[in-house]
ZANUFI-928101 format. One record per residue: residue number from 1; x, y, z of N, C-alpha, C in turn. Coordinates in steps of 0.02 Angstrom, whole numbers, m for minus. Atoms other than C-alpha are relative to their C-alpha. Example, Ala and Ser with C-alpha at 12.3 -4.5 7.8 and 13.67 -1.06 7.14 Angstrom:
2
sepa timar 1; nc1 45; nc2 m59; nc3 0; cac1 615; cac2 m225; cac3 390; cc1 45; cc2 60; cc3 0
sepa timar 2; nc1 m42; nc2 m59; nc3 m3; cac1 684; cac2 m53; cac3 357; cc1 m39; cc2 55; cc3 37
END
This chain:
200
sepa timar 1; nc1 42; nc2 11; nc3 59; cac1 10474; cac2 m6264; cac3 6415; cc1 40; cc2 m37; cc3 m53
sepa timar 2; nc1 m35; nc2 40; nc3 49; cac1 10519; cac2 m6392; cac3 6283; cc1 7; cc2 35; cc3 m67
sepa timar 3; nc1 m11; nc2 m27; nc3 67; cac1 10580; cac2 m6358; cac3 6108; cc1 m61; cc2 m13; cc3 m44
sepa timar 4; nc1 56; nc2 8; nc3 46; cac1 10452; cac2 m6335; cac3 5971; cc1 14; cc2 m59; cc3 m47
sepa timar 5; nc1 m7; nc2 56; nc3 46; cac1 10420; cac2 m6475; cac3 5848; cc1 43; cc2 19; cc3 m59
sepa timar 6; nc1 m41; nc2 m23; nc3 57; cac1 10497; cac2 m6373; cac3 5706; cc1 74; cc2 m2; cc3 17
sepa timar 7; nc1 m70; nc2 0; nc3 m21; cac1 10658; cac2 m6353; cac3 5804; cc1 26; cc2 m71; cc3 7
sepa timar 8; nc1 m20; nc2 70; nc3 m8; cac1 10662; cac2 m6538; cac3 5848; cc1 11; cc2 m33; cc3 m68
sepa timar 9; nc1 m8; nc2 28; nc3 67; cac1 10638; cac2 m6584; cac3 5665; cc1 64; cc2 26; cc3 m32
sepa timar 10; nc1 m60; nc2 m30; nc3 29; cac1 10773; cac2 m6463; cac3 5611; cc1 63; cc2 m31; cc3 29
sepa timar 11; nc1 m58; nc2 30; nc3 m32; cac1 10896; cac2 m6534; cac3 5738; cc1 7; cc2 m73; cc3 m19
sepa timar 12; nc1 m2; nc2 70; nc3 20; cac1 10848; cac2 m6711; cac3 5691; cc1 30; cc2 m7; cc3 m69
sepa timar 13; nc1 m28; nc2 1; nc3 67; cac1 10891; cac2 m6673; cac3 5511; cc1 76; cc2 8; cc3 1
sepa timar 14; nc1 m72; nc2 m9; nc3 m7; cac1 11064; cac2 m6626; cac3 5572; cc1 33; cc2 m58; cc3 36
sepa timar 15; nc1 m26; nc2 60; nc3 m32; cac1 11083; cac2 m6795; cac3 5655; cc1 m4; cc2 m1; cc3 75
sepa timar 16; nc1 8; nc2 m4; nc3 m72; cac1 11033; cac2 m6746; cac3 5831; cc1 m48; cc2 m55; cc3 24
sepa timar 17; nc1 40; nc2 57; nc3 m21; cac1 10974; cac2 m6912; cac3 5902; cc1 m47; cc2 18; cc3 58
sepa timar 18; nc1 41; nc2 m19; nc3 m57; cac1 10911; cac2 m6835; cac3 6064; cc1 m62; cc2 39; cc3 m21
sepa timar 19; nc1 57; nc2 m38; nc3 25; cac1 10800; cac2 m6714; cac3 5968; cc1 m51; cc2 m47; cc3 m31
sepa timar 20; nc1 46; nc2 47; nc3 31; cac1 10727; cac2 m6858; cac3 5870; cc1 m35; cc2 m43; cc3 53
sepa timar 21; nc1 31; nc2 39; nc3 m54; cac1 10698; cac2 m6956; cac3 6030; cc1 m58; cc2 38; cc3 31
sepa timar 22; nc1 55; nc2 m40; nc3 m27; cac1 10590; cac2 m6812; cac3 6091; cc1 m61; cc2 m2; cc3 m47
sepa timar 23; nc1 56; nc2 8; nc3 47; cac1 10486; cac2 m6826; cac3 5932; cc1 m32; cc2 m68; cc3 10
sepa timar 24; nc1 25; nc2 68; nc3 m11; cac1 10470; cac2 m7012; cac3 5962; cc1 m45; cc2 m2; cc3 62
sepa timar 25; nc1 39; nc2 m1; nc3 m63; cac1 10409; cac2 m6980; cac3 6140; cc1 m70; cc2 30; cc3 m10
sepa timar 26; nc1 64; nc2 m32; nc3 13; cac1 10269; cac2 m6872; cac3 6070; cc1 m49; cc2 m45; cc3 m37
sepa timar 27; nc1 43; nc2 38; nc3 46; cac1 10205; cac2 m6999; cac3 5945; cc1 3; cc2 m76; cc3 8
sepa timar 28; nc1 m9; nc2 73; nc3 m4; cac1 10259; cac2 m7172; cac3 6003; cc1 m64; cc2 m38; cc3 16
sepa timar 29; nc1 63; nc2 34; nc3 m18; cac1 10091; cac2 m7217; cac3 6082; cc1 m48; cc2 m2; cc3 m59
sepa timar 30; nc1 46; nc2 m3; nc3 57; cac1 9993; cac2 m7160; cac3 5930; cc1 22; cc2 m48; cc3 m56
sepa timar 31; nc1 m27; nc2 45; nc3 52; cac1 10107; cac2 m7254; cac3 5809; cc1 m11; cc2 m73; cc3 20
sepa timar 32; nc1 11; nc2 69; nc3 m24; cac1 10097; cac2 m7411; cac3 5917; cc1 m74; cc2 m19; cc3 m8
sepa timar 33; nc1 72; nc2 15; nc3 4; cac1 9906; cac2 m7399; cac3 5922; cc1 m19; cc2 m16; cc3 m72
sepa timar 34; nc1 15; nc2 13; nc3 70; cac1 9897; cac2 m7390; cac3 5732; cc1 25; cc2 m70; cc3 m19
sepa timar 35; nc1 m28; nc2 65; nc3 16; cac1 10013; cac2 m7540; cac3 5716; cc1 m40; cc2 m56; cc3 32
sepa timar 36; nc1 38; nc2 51; nc3 m36; cac1 9913; cac2 m7636; cac3 5846; cc1 m67; cc2 m13; cc3 m33
sepa timar 37; nc1 64; nc2 9; nc3 34; cac1 9750; cac2 m7605; cac3 5754; cc1 9; cc2 m39; cc3 m65
sepa timar 38; nc1 m13; nc2 36; nc3 62; cac1 9828; cac2 m7669; cac3 5594; cc1 19; cc2 m73; cc3 13
sepa timar 39; nc1 m30; nc2 66; nc3 m7; cac1 9923; cac2 m7819; cac3 5661; cc1 m35; cc2 m44; cc3 51
sepa timar 40; nc1 41; nc2 39; nc3 m47; cac1 9816; cac2 m7872; cac3 5809; cc1 37; cc2 m29; cc3 59
sepa timar 41; nc1 m35; nc2 26; nc3 m58; cac1 9953; cac2 m7914; cac3 5934; cc1 57; cc2 47; cc3 20
sepa timar 42; nc1 m49; nc2 m46; nc3 m28; cac1 10078; cac2 m7826; cac3 6046; cc1 69; cc2 m7; cc3 m31
sepa timar 43; nc1 m68; nc2 12; nc3 25; cac1 10237; cac2 m7907; cac3 5980; cc1 10; cc2 31; cc3 m69
sepa timar 44; nc1 m7; nc2 m27; nc3 68; cac1 10209; cac2 m7864; cac3 5797; cc1 m6; cc2 76; cc3 1
sepa timar 45; nc1 10; nc2 m72; nc3 m3; cac1 10145; cac2 m7690; cac3 5841; cc1 62; cc2 35; cc3 25
sepa timar 46; nc1 m60; nc2 m31; nc3 m28; cac1 10299; cac2 m7651; cac3 5946; cc1 57; cc2 m1; cc3 m51
sepa timar 47; nc1 m54; nc2 6; nc3 49; cac1 10419; cac2 m7716; cac3 5813; cc1 m9; cc2 48; cc3 m59
sepa timar 48; nc1 12; nc2 m42; nc3 59; cac1 10336; cac2 m7622; cac3 5670; cc1 1; cc2 74; cc3 18
sepa timar 49; nc1 m4; nc2 m69; nc3 m23; cac1 10319; cac2 m7462; cac3 5771; cc1 73; cc2 22; cc3 4
sepa timar 50; nc1 m71; nc2 m15; nc3 m4; cac1 10505; cac2 m7469; cac3 5805; cc1 30; cc2 7; cc3 m70
sepa timar 51; nc1 m23; nc2 m5; nc3 70; cac1 10538; cac2 m7501; cac3 5620; cc1 m19; cc2 67; cc3 m30
sepa timar 52; nc1 25; nc2 m63; nc3 28; cac1 10434; cac2 m7348; cac3 5578; cc1 43; cc2 59; cc3 22
sepa timar 53; nc1 m41; nc2 m56; nc3 m24; cac1 10538; cac2 m7233; cac3 5688; cc1 71; cc2 m4; cc3 m27
sepa timar 54; nc1 m66; nc2 8; nc3 31; cac1 10701; cac2 m7306; cac3 5623; cc1 m1; cc2 27; cc3 m71
sepa timar 55; nc1 6; nc2 m22; nc3 69; cac1 10642; cac2 m7276; cac3 5446; cc1 m9; cc2 76; cc3 m3
sepa timar 56; nc1 12; nc2 m73; nc3 m2; cac1 10584; cac2 m7100; cac3 5492; cc1 66; cc2 37; cc3 12
sepa timar 57; nc1 m63; nc2 m33; nc3 m15; cac1 10754; cac2 m7055; cac3 5566; cc1 47; cc2 m4; cc3 m60
sepa timar 58; nc1 m43; nc2 9; nc3 58; cac1 10844; cac2 m7125; cac3 5414; cc1 m19; cc2 46; cc3 m58
sepa timar 59; nc1 23; nc2 m39; nc3 57; cac1 10738; cac2 m7023; cac3 5295; cc1 m26; cc2 70; cc3 18
sepa timar 60; nc1 27; nc2 m64; nc3 m22; cac1 10699; cac2 m6867; cac3 5397; cc1 27; cc2 59; cc3 m41
sepa timar 61; nc1 m27; nc2 m54; nc3 42; cac1 10812; cac2 m6764; cac3 5285; cc1 m45; cc2 13; cc3 m60
sepa timar 62; nc1 46; nc2 m8; nc3 57; cac1 10679; cac2 m6792; cac3 5150; cc1 m66; cc2 31; cc3 20
sepa timar 63; nc1 62; nc2 m30; nc3 m24; cac1 10541; cac2 m6721; cac3 5261; cc1 m1; cc2 74; cc3 m17
sepa timar 64; nc1 1; nc2 m70; nc3 24; cac1 10494; cac2 m6557; cac3 5176; cc1 m52; cc2 42; cc3 36
sepa timar 65; nc1 49; nc2 m39; nc3 m37; cac1 10351; cac2 m6506; cac3 5289; cc1 m63; cc2 15; cc3 m40
sepa timar 66; nc1 61; nc2 m9; nc3 38; cac1 10217; cac2 m6518; cac3 5154; cc1 m61; cc2 m21; cc3 41
sepa timar 67; nc1 52; nc2 22; nc3 m48; cac1 10114; cac2 m6609; cac3 5287; cc1 31; cc2 4; cc3 69
sepa timar 68; nc1 m27; nc2 m1; nc3 m68; cac1 10133; cac2 m6614; cac3 5475; cc1 44; cc2 m61; cc3 12
sepa timar 69; nc1 m42; nc2 57; nc3 m17; cac1 10262; cac2 m6729; cac3 5553; cc1 m44; cc2 m59; cc3 21
sepa timar 70; nc1 47; nc2 52; nc3 m22; cac1 10116; cac2 m6823; cac3 5631; cc1 m27; cc2 m39; cc3 m60
sepa timar 71; nc1 26; nc2 32; nc3 60; cac1 10041; cac2 m6858; cac3 5460; cc1 54; cc2 m42; cc3 m34
sepa timar 72; nc1 m57; nc2 34; nc3 33; cac1 10212; cac2 m6906; cac3 5391; cc1 16; cc2 m66; cc3 35
sepa timar 73; nc1 m17; nc2 62; nc3 m36; cac1 10250; cac2 m7033; cac3 5528; cc1 m58; cc2 m49; cc3 m2
sepa timar 74; nc1 57; nc2 44; nc3 7; cac1 10073; cac2 m7102; cac3 5517; cc1 1; cc2 m35; cc3 m68
sepa timar 75; nc1 m5; nc2 30; nc3 67; cac1 10100; cac2 m7131; cac3 5331; cc1 53; cc2 m56; cc3 1
sepa timar 76; nc1 m54; nc2 49; nc3 m2; cac1 10261; cac2 m7224; cac3 5368; cc1 m24; cc2 m64; cc3 34
sepa timar 77; nc1 22; nc2 60; nc3 m35; cac1 10184; cac2 m7343; cac3 5496; cc1 m55; cc2 m36; cc3 m39
sepa timar 78; nc1 53; nc2 31; nc3 40; cac1 10034; cac2 m7372; cac3 5384; cc1 30; cc2 m41; cc3 m57
sepa timar 79; nc1 m32; nc2 35; nc3 56; cac1 10145; cac2 m7420; cac3 5237; cc1 36; cc2 m63; cc3 24
sepa timar 80; nc1 m36; nc2 58; nc3 m27; cac1 10250; cac2 m7536; cac3 5345; cc1 m48; cc2 m56; cc3 17
sepa timar 81; nc1 50; nc2 51; nc3 m18; cac1 10097; cac2 m7625; cac3 5413; cc1 m33; cc2 m30; cc3 m62
sepa timar 82; nc1 31; nc2 24; nc3 61; cac1 10017; cac2 m7637; cac3 5242; cc1 47; cc2 m49; cc3 m36
sepa timar 83; nc1 m49; nc2 44; nc3 33; cac1 10177; cac2 m7712; cac3 5168; cc1 7; cc2 m66; cc3 37
sepa timar 84; nc1 m7; nc2 62; nc3 m40; cac1 10190; cac2 m7837; cac3 5311; cc1 m61; cc2 m45; cc3 m10
sepa timar 85; nc1 61; nc2 40; nc3 11; cac1 10009; cac2 m7892; cac3 5289; cc1 0; cc2 m32; cc3 m69
sepa timar 86; nc1 m4; nc2 27; nc3 68; cac1 10038; cac2 m7915; cac3 5102; cc1 49; cc2 m58; cc3 m2
sepa timar 87; nc1 m49; nc2 54; nc3 m1; cac1 10193; cac2 m8020; cac3 5135; cc1 m29; cc2 m63; cc3 31
sepa timar 88; nc1 28; nc2 58; nc3 m34; cac1 10099; cac2 m8131; cac3 5255; cc1 m55; cc2 m34; cc3 m41
sepa timar 89; nc1 53; nc2 28; nc3 42; cac1 9957; cac2 m8152; cac3 5134; cc1 29; cc2 m45; cc3 m54
sepa timar 90; nc1 m32; nc2 38; nc3 53; cac1 10078; cac2 m8218; cac3 5004; cc1 33; cc2 m63; cc3 25
sepa timar 91; nc1 m34; nc2 58; nc3 m27; cac1 10162; cac2 m8340; cac3 5121; cc1 m46; cc2 m61; cc3 m1
sepa timar 92; nc1 39; nc2 62; nc3 0; cac1 10108; cac2 m8520; cac3 5109; cc1 m23; cc2 m16; cc3 71
sepa timar 93; nc1 26; nc2 16; nc3 m66; cac1 9995; cac2 m8565; cac3 5253; cc1 10; cc2 m74; cc3 16
sepa timar 94; nc1 m12; nc2 69; nc3 m22; cac1 10030; cac2 m8722; cac3 5354; cc1 m53; cc2 m18; cc3 51
sepa timar 95; nc1 52; nc2 22; nc3 m46; cac1 9892; cac2 m8817; cac3 5440; cc1 31; cc2 m22; cc3 66
sepa timar 96; nc1 m25; nc2 20; nc3 m65; cac1 9920; cac2 m8835; cac3 5627; cc1 m16; cc2 m73; cc3 15
sepa timar 97; nc1 17; nc2 71; nc3 m10; cac1 9839; cac2 m9006; cac3 5614; cc1 46; cc2 m46; cc3 m39
sepa timar 98; nc1 m44; nc2 41; nc3 41; cac1 9968; cac2 m9064; cac3 5488; cc1 59; cc2 m24; cc3 41
sepa timar 99; nc1 m54; nc2 25; nc3 m42; cac1 10098; cac2 m9178; cac3 5571; cc1 69; cc2 21; cc3 m27
sepa timar 100; nc1 m69; nc2 m13; nc3 19; cac1 10285; cac2 m9143; cac3 5571; cc1 35; cc2 m67; cc3 m10
sepa timar 101; nc1 m36; nc2 62; nc3 12; cac1 10401; cac2 m9274; cac3 5499; cc1 73; cc2 11; cc3 18
sepa timar 102; nc1 m69; nc2 m7; nc3 m24; cac1 10568; cac2 m9294; cac3 5590; cc1 35; cc2 m67; cc3 m7
sepa timar 103; nc1 m38; nc2 62; nc3 4; cac1 10705; cac2 m9423; cac3 5597; cc1 m28; cc2 m53; cc3 48
sepa timar 104; nc1 27; nc2 46; nc3 m49; cac1 10617; cac2 m9498; cac3 5746; cc1 m71; cc2 m22; cc3 m17
sepa timar 105; nc1 66; nc2 20; nc3 21; cac1 10455; cac2 m9517; cac3 5651; cc1 m48; cc2 59; cc3 m2
sepa timar 106; nc1 53; nc2 m51; nc3 5; cac1 10291; cac2 m9423; cac3 5639; cc1 m21; cc2 24; cc3 68
sepa timar 107; nc1 24; nc2 m27; nc3 m63; cac1 10236; cac2 m9306; cac3 5776; cc1 m47; cc2 58; cc3 m13
sepa timar 108; nc1 49; nc2 m53; nc3 8; cac1 10094; cac2 m9184; cac3 5802; cc1 31; cc2 67; cc3 21
sepa timar 109; nc1 m22; nc2 m68; nc3 m18; cac1 10124; cac2 m8996; cac3 5806; cc1 m29; cc2 19; cc3 68
sepa timar 110; nc1 24; nc2 m25; nc3 m64; cac1 10109; cac2 m8915; cac3 5976; cc1 3; cc2 76; cc3 m1
sepa timar 111; nc1 2; nc2 m73; nc3 m2; cac1 10057; cac2 m8734; cac3 5997; cc1 m10; cc2 23; cc3 71
sepa timar 112; nc1 5; nc2 m27; nc3 m68; cac1 10073; cac2 m8628; cac3 6152; cc1 m68; cc2 31; cc3 11
sepa timar 113; nc1 65; nc2 m28; nc3 m18; cac1 9912; cac2 m8582; cac3 6239; cc1 11; cc2 68; cc3 34
sepa timar 114; nc1 m9; nc2 m68; nc3 m25; cac1 9910; cac2 m8392; cac3 6263; cc1 m62; cc2 25; cc3 37
sepa timar 115; nc1 63; nc2 m22; nc3 m30; cac1 9737; cac2 m8389; cac3 6342; cc1 10; cc2 38; cc3 65
sepa timar 116; nc1 m8; nc2 m30; nc3 m65; cac1 9800; cac2 m8347; cac3 6514; cc1 69; cc2 34; cc3 8
sepa timar 117; nc1 m64; nc2 m35; nc3 m4; cac1 9965; cac2 m8260; cac3 6471; cc1 m11; cc2 68; cc3 34
sepa timar 118; nc1 7; nc2 m64; nc3 m36; cac1 9994; cac2 m8106; cac3 6583; cc1 m14; cc2 58; cc3 m46
sepa timar 119; nc1 11; nc2 m56; nc3 46; cac1 10005; cac2 m7989; cac3 6433; cc1 m72; cc2 0; cc3 m26
sepa timar 120; nc1 68; nc2 3; nc3 27; cac1 9839; cac2 m8051; cac3 6367; cc1 m51; cc2 20; cc3 52
sepa timar 121; nc1 46; nc2 m18; nc3 m53; cac1 9752; cac2 m8038; cac3 6533; cc1 1; cc2 75; cc3 11
sepa timar 122; nc1 m7; nc2 m72; nc3 m12; cac1 9819; cac2 m7861; cac3 6554; cc1 m36; cc2 39; cc3 m54
sepa timar 123; nc1 29; nc2 m36; nc3 56; cac1 9756; cac2 m7810; cac3 6382; cc1 m76; cc2 m10; cc3 m5
sepa timar 124; nc1 71; nc2 15; nc3 5; cac1 9583; cac2 m7882; cac3 6410; cc1 m43; cc2 53; cc3 34
sepa timar 125; nc1 46; nc2 m52; nc3 m24; cac1 9484; cac2 m7723; cac3 6434; cc1 m65; cc2 m13; cc3 m36
sepa timar 126; nc1 63; nc2 28; nc3 27; cac1 9306; cac2 m7780; cac3 6408; cc1 m21; cc2 28; cc3 m68
sepa timar 127; nc1 26; nc2 m26; nc3 63; cac1 9237; cac2 m7664; cac3 6274; cc1 52; cc2 12; cc3 m53
sepa timar 128; nc1 m52; nc2 m18; nc3 48; cac1 9396; cac2 m7600; cac3 6193; cc1 30; cc2 m61; cc3 m33
sepa timar 129; nc1 m30; nc2 60; nc3 27; cac1 9468; cac2 m7773; cac3 6172; cc1 m47; cc2 m34; cc3 m50
sepa timar 130; nc1 47; nc2 32; nc3 47; cac1 9310; cac2 m7841; cac3 6091; cc1 m5; cc2 39; cc3 m65
sepa timar 131; nc1 3; nc2 m41; nc3 61; cac1 9301; cac2 m7695; cac3 5970; cc1 62; cc2 m12; cc3 m42
sepa timar 132; nc1 m63; nc2 14; nc3 36; cac1 9483; cac2 m7726; cac3 5927; cc1 m4; cc2 m66; cc3 m36
sepa timar 133; nc1 5; nc2 66; nc3 32; cac1 9447; cac2 m7909; cac3 5892; cc1 m48; cc2 2; cc3 m59
sepa timar 134; nc1 47; nc2 m6; nc3 56; cac1 9301; cac2 m7861; cac3 5782; cc1 35; cc2 31; cc3 m60
sepa timar 135; nc1 m38; nc2 m32; nc3 54; cac1 9414; cac2 m7747; cac3 5680; cc1 48; cc2 m51; cc3 m31
sepa timar 136; nc1 m48; nc2 50; nc3 24; cac1 9541; cac2 m7888; cac3 5668; cc1 m34; cc2 m55; cc3 m41
sepa timar 137; nc1 37; nc2 52; nc3 36; cac1 9406; cac2 m8005; cac3 5602; cc1 m14; cc2 20; cc3 m72
sepa timar 138; nc1 11; nc2 m23; nc3 69; cac1 9388; cac2 m7898; cac3 5446; cc1 56; cc2 m23; cc3 m45
sepa timar 139; nc1 m52; nc2 16; nc3 48; cac1 9483; cac2 m7941; cac3 5289; cc1 52; cc2 56; cc3 0
sepa timar 140; nc1 m51; nc2 m52; nc3 0; cac1 9649; cac2 m7846; cac3 5270; cc1 m21; cc2 63; cc3 m39
sepa timar 141; nc1 20; nc2 m58; nc3 40; cac1 9573; cac2 m7735; cac3 5134; cc1 m49; cc2 45; cc3 38
sepa timar 142; nc1 48; nc2 m39; nc3 m39; cac1 9428; cac2 m7682; cac3 5245; cc1 33; cc2 29; cc3 62
sepa timar 143; nc1 m33; nc2 m23; nc3 m61; cac1 9537; cac2 m7669; cac3 5400; cc1 42; cc2 63; cc3 m14
sepa timar 144; nc1 m42; nc2 m57; nc3 17; cac1 9656; cac2 m7550; cac3 5312; cc1 m40; cc2 65; cc3 m5
sepa timar 145; nc1 38; nc2 m62; nc3 9; cac1 9522; cac2 m7425; cac3 5262; cc1 m32; cc2 23; cc3 65
sepa timar 146; nc1 30; nc2 m19; nc3 m64; cac1 9440; cac2 m7431; cac3 5434; cc1 52; cc2 34; cc3 44
sepa timar 147; nc1 m53; nc2 m29; nc3 m42; cac1 9605; cac2 m7398; cac3 5525; cc1 20; cc2 68; cc3 m27
sepa timar 148; nc1 m21; nc2 m63; nc3 29; cac1 9655; cac2 m7261; cac3 5404; cc1 m52; cc2 56; cc3 10
sepa timar 149; nc1 53; nc2 m51; nc3 m4; cac1 9487; cac2 m7173; cac3 5410; cc1 m21; cc2 14; cc3 72
sepa timar 150; nc1 29; nc2 m9; nc3 m66; cac1 9422; cac2 m7202; cac3 5586; cc1 51; cc2 12; cc3 55
sepa timar 151; nc1 m50; nc2 m8; nc3 m53; cac1 9583; cac2 m7209; cac3 5686; cc1 51; cc2 53; cc3 m18
sepa timar 152; nc1 m49; nc2 m50; nc3 21; cac1 9707; cac2 m7106; cac3 5584; cc1 m34; cc2 65; cc3 m23
sepa timar 153; nc1 35; nc2 m59; nc3 22; cac1 9575; cac2 m6987; cac3 5519; cc1 20; cc2 26; cc3 m68
sepa timar 154; nc1 m21; nc2 m20; nc3 67; cac1 9641; cac2 m6986; cac3 5341; cc1 m62; cc2 14; cc3 m43
sepa timar 155; nc1 54; nc2 m14; nc3 47; cac1 9534; cac2 m6914; cac3 5202; cc1 m6; cc2 m56; cc3 m50
sepa timar 156; nc1 9; nc2 51; nc3 52; cac1 9464; cac2 m7023; cac3 5063; cc1 55; cc2 4; cc3 m52
sepa timar 157; nc1 m53; nc2 m10; nc3 51; cac1 9590; cac2 m6947; cac3 4942; cc1 67; cc2 m28; cc3 25
sepa timar 158; nc1 m63; nc2 25; nc3 m28; cac1 9735; cac2 m6987; cac3 5059; cc1 1; cc2 m76; cc3 2
sepa timar 159; nc1 4; nc2 74; nc3 m2; cac1 9676; cac2 m7166; cac3 5081; cc1 10; cc2 m28; cc3 m71
sepa timar 160; nc1 m6; nc2 22; nc3 70; cac1 9659; cac2 m7186; cac3 4892; cc1 73; cc2 3; cc3 m23
sepa timar 161; nc1 m70; nc2 m8; nc3 20; cac1 9835; cac2 m7119; cac3 4866; cc1 44; cc2 m52; cc3 33
sepa timar 162; nc1 m38; nc2 50; nc3 m37; cac1 9904; cac2 m7236; cac3 5000; cc1 m7; cc2 m69; cc3 m30
sepa timar 163; nc1 14; nc2 68; nc3 23; cac1 9821; cac2 m7391; cac3 4931; cc1 8; cc2 m8; cc3 m76
sepa timar 164; nc1 m7; nc2 3; nc3 73; cac1 9844; cac2 m7345; cac3 4748; cc1 m62; cc2 m24; cc3 m35
sepa timar 165; nc1 63; nc2 19; nc3 31; cac1 9661; cac2 m7366; cac3 4707; cc1 m43; cc2 62; cc3 m9
sepa timar 166; nc1 43; nc2 m57; nc3 14; cac1 9517; cac2 m7256; cac3 4652; cc1 m39; cc2 22; cc3 62
sepa timar 167; nc1 40; nc2 m26; nc3 m55; cac1 9412; cac2 m7147; cac3 4766; cc1 m63; cc2 m42; cc3 9
sepa timar 168; nc1 60; nc2 42; nc3 m4; cac1 9261; cac2 m7253; cac3 4723; cc1 13; cc2 m66; cc3 35
sepa timar 169; nc1 m18; nc2 63; nc3 m32; cac1 9351; cac2 m7410; cac3 4779; cc1 6; cc2 10; cc3 75
sepa timar 170; nc1 m8; nc2 m16; nc3 m71; cac1 9395; cac2 m7329; cac3 4945; cc1 m69; cc2 6; cc3 33
sepa timar 171; nc1 67; nc2 m10; nc3 m29; cac1 9215; cac2 m7275; cac3 4976; cc1 m39; cc2 m65; cc3 4
sepa timar 172; nc1 35; nc2 64; nc3 1; cac1 9148; cac2 m7445; cac3 4927; cc1 25; cc2 m46; cc3 55
sepa timar 173; nc1 m29; nc2 43; nc3 m52; cac1 9269; cac2 m7539; cac3 5041; cc1 m20; cc2 24; cc3 70
sepa timar 174; nc1 16; nc2 m28; nc3 m65; cac1 9235; cac2 m7421; cac3 5185; cc1 m73; cc2 m11; cc3 17
sepa timar 175; nc1 72; nc2 11; nc3 m11; cac1 9047; cac2 m7437; cac3 5163; cc1 m12; cc2 m73; cc3 21
sepa timar 176; nc1 9; nc2 71; nc3 m15; cac1 9057; cac2 m7627; cac3 5163; cc1 30; cc2 m18; cc3 68
sepa timar 177; nc1 m33; nc2 13; nc3 m64; cac1 9178; cac2 m7627; cac3 5309; cc1 m43; cc2 25; cc3 58
sepa timar 178; nc1 42; nc2 m28; nc3 m53; cac1 9062; cac2 m7516; cac3 5412; cc1 m62; cc2 m43; cc3 11
sepa timar 179; nc1 58; nc2 44; nc3 m7; cac1 8914; cac2 m7630; cac3 5375; cc1 19; cc2 m63; cc3 39
sepa timar 180; nc1 m23; nc2 60; nc3 m35; cac1 9015; cac2 m7781; cac3 5431; cc1 13; cc2 15; cc3 74
sepa timar 181; nc1 m13; nc2 m20; nc3 m70; cac1 9072; cac2 m7689; cac3 5588; cc1 m65; cc2 9; cc3 39
sepa timar 182; nc1 64; nc2 m13; nc3 m32; cac1 8895; cac2 m7633; cac3 5627; cc1 m35; cc2 m66; cc3 19
sepa timar 183; nc1 35; nc2 64; nc3 m12; cac1 8824; cac2 m7809; cac3 5610; cc1 34; cc2 m39; cc3 57
sepa timar 184; nc1 m36; nc2 38; nc3 m51; cac1 8962; cac2 m7886; cac3 5717; cc1 m5; cc2 34; cc3 69
sepa timar 185; nc1 8; nc2 m37; nc3 m63; cac1 8949; cac2 m7748; cac3 5848; cc1 m68; cc2 m14; cc3 31
sepa timar 186; nc1 67; nc2 14; nc3 m25; cac1 8763; cac2 m7777; cac3 5862; cc1 m3; cc2 m69; cc3 32
sepa timar 187; nc1 m1; nc2 69; nc3 m26; cac1 8791; cac2 m7963; cac3 5887; cc1 38; cc2 m2; cc3 66
sepa timar 188; nc1 m40; nc2 m2; nc3 m61; cac1 8925; cac2 m7927; cac3 6018; cc1 m39; cc2 33; cc3 57
sepa timar 189; nc1 35; nc2 m37; nc3 m52; cac1 8817; cac2 m7801; cac3 6111; cc1 m58; cc2 m40; cc3 29
sepa timar 190; nc1 54; nc2 43; nc3 m25; cac1 8677; cac2 m7928; cac3 6125; cc1 27; cc2 m49; cc3 52
sepa timar 191; nc1 m31; nc2 48; nc3 m46; cac1 8800; cac2 m8041; cac3 6215; cc1 36; cc2 34; cc3 58
sepa timar 192; nc1 m40; nc2 m33; nc3 m51; cac1 8892; cac2 m7909; cac3 6316; cc1 m30; cc2 67; cc3 21
sepa timar 193; nc1 26; nc2 m63; nc3 m25; cac1 8806; cac2 m7775; cac3 6422; cc1 54; cc2 53; cc3 7
sepa timar 194; nc1 m55; nc2 m48; nc3 m9; cac1 8977; cac2 m7696; cac3 6455; cc1 17; cc2 35; cc3 m65
sepa timar 195; nc1 m13; nc2 m29; nc3 64; cac1 9008; cac2 m7670; cac3 6271; cc1 m57; cc2 45; cc3 m22
sepa timar 196; nc1 58; nc2 m40; nc3 17; cac1 8833; cac2 m7604; cac3 6248; cc1 3; cc2 68; cc3 34
sepa timar 197; nc1 m7; nc2 m63; nc3 m36; cac1 8864; cac2 m7472; cac3 6382; cc1 54; cc2 43; cc3 m31
sepa timar 198; nc1 m56; nc2 m36; nc3 29; cac1 9029; cac2 m7426; cac3 6300; cc1 m20; cc2 35; cc3 m64
sepa timar 199; nc1 18; nc2 m26; nc3 65; cac1 8949; cac2 m7397; cac3 6131; cc1 m58; cc2 49; cc3 4
sepa timar 200; nc1 58; nc2 m44; nc3 m6; cac1 8799; cac2 m7299; cac3 6197; cc1 21; cc2 72; cc3 13
END
């Protein structure tokens, strides 16, 4: 029989890396899923999930147990993803159609085609993948509240505290996000019988 979560946390606070690794094993899939819903791709999700556990280990001595470890680590990955999305939003966007200027003259940008990459083909599970893409199509503000509420199961108050906004703002964003999701899901289901069966 394995050690209890309380014992693992206590040992982790004392610097026991193996005990912390056992905590990671319990939550790594859930943390990755949250990151994937936020970021939309495997590479970013894996990197940010790893960052979340590194940050958790570095600050576990501050974990007082006011909430469950699960809630605590979910808060960490949510904050990391939110900060990353904000950074990207601030970065200057570059048009892929804009030419590059080099010493050899002007040349067009070339981007890799990931359409048939093995990782992408593997991840293409008919209904789940389409729902994921629909969530990704939402604006970051709407995506955040949907992931926090529907995937993490946070309360409205917790979401408001995370985002630093009012309860009314959270409810308004979530309502609008759900309407957008509903409309896009309906359109998808008209085109995909497999998705329709999944949602029924």
